C-alpha positions in Angstrom: 51.8 -30.1 -62.4 48.1 -30.6 -61.1 47.6 -29.2 -57.5 45.8 -31.4 -55.4 42.8 -30.5 -53.2 43.6 -29.6 -49.7 42.9 -32.0 -47.2 40.2 -31.2 -44.7 41.2 -29.8 -41.6 39.3 -29.1 -38.3 36.3 -30.9 -37.2 35.3 -32.4 -40.3 38.6 -33.9 -41.2 37.6 -37.4 -40.1 34.6 -37.4 -41.6 35.9 -36.9 -45.3 33.8 -33.9 -45.8 35.1 -30.6 -46.2 31.9 -28.7 -44.7 28.5 -29.6 -43.1 27.1 -28.6 -46.2 28.9 -31.4 -48.2 27.4 -33.8 -45.4 23.8 -32.4 -45.8 24.0 -32.7 -49.6 25.1 -36.3 -49.0 22.0 -37.3 -47.2 19.1 -35.2 -49.0 21.1 -34.5 -52.3 18.6 -37.1 -54.4 16.1 -35.6 -56.7 12.8 -36.3 -54.6 14.5 -36.6 -51.0 13.6 -33.0 -50.5 10.3 -33.5 -51.5 9.8 -37.0 -49.4 10.8 -35.2 -46.2 8.5 -32.2 -47.0 5.5 -34.5 -47.5 5.8 -36.5 -44.4 6.8 -33.5 -42.1 3.2 -33.4 -40.7 2.5 -37.1 -40.3 3.1 -40.6 -41.6 2.2 -41.4 -45.1 2.0 -44.7 -46.9 4.2 -45.3 -50.3 1.0 -45.1 -52.5 0.3 -41.6 -51.1 3.8 -40.4 -51.4 3.8 -41.7 -55.1 0.5 -39.9 -55.7 1.8 -36.6 -54.3 5.1 -36.8 -56.6 3.7 -38.6 -59.9 6.7 -38.0 -61.9 9.0 -40.0 -59.6 8.9 -43.5 -60.7 8.3 -46.2 -58.3 11.7 -47.4 -58.5 13.4 -44.3 -57.8 11.0 -43.5 -54.9 11.7 -46.7 -53.4 15.6 -46.1 -53.8 15.4 -42.9 -52.1 13.0 -43.9 -49.2 15.6 -46.5 -48.6 18.4 -44.2 -48.6 16.6 -41.9 -46.1 16.0 -44.6 -43.8 19.5 -45.9 -43.9 20.8 -42.1 -43.3 18.4 -42.2 -40.0 16.2 -39.5 -41.5 12.8 -41.5 -41.6 11.1 -44.7 -40.1 9.6 -47.3 -42.1 6.7 -49.2 -40.2 5.5 -52.4 -41.6 1.7 -53.4 -40.6 1.2 -57.3 -41.2 -2.0 -57.2 -42.8 -3.5 -58.1 -46.4 -3.0 -56.0 -48.4 0.4 -55.1 -46.8 0.8 -51.4 -45.4 3.9 -49.4 -44.8 3.9 -45.9 -43.3 7.0 -43.6 -43.7 7.5 -40.9 -40.9 10.0 -38.7 -39.9 12.7 -39.5 -37.0 13.9 -37.3 -34.4 16.7 -36.6 -36.6 14.4 -36.1 -39.7 12.3 -33.6 -37.8 15.4 -31.5 -36.7 16.6 -31.1 -40.5 13.2 -30.7 -42.0 
């Protein structure tokens, strides 16, 4: 007989997380997410600057993790309509509180 995991109780019961650690890891658990948050903690950076600071990250993975952080409300993405196109990434208020 296999025992099932206990159901979450308390204030995290409705979120699906057992603890706040689980929730935090869901948001910043990617391989480069912590590095991204670290690099943009002081000022906004462009995609190319972030990629230069993390040369082992492929452009595809970096783009994916930036989009996930934006979706989770941790970073802002500001698009400048110019040639060549420019996109700046910066921390949101929530991102600053966690970085």
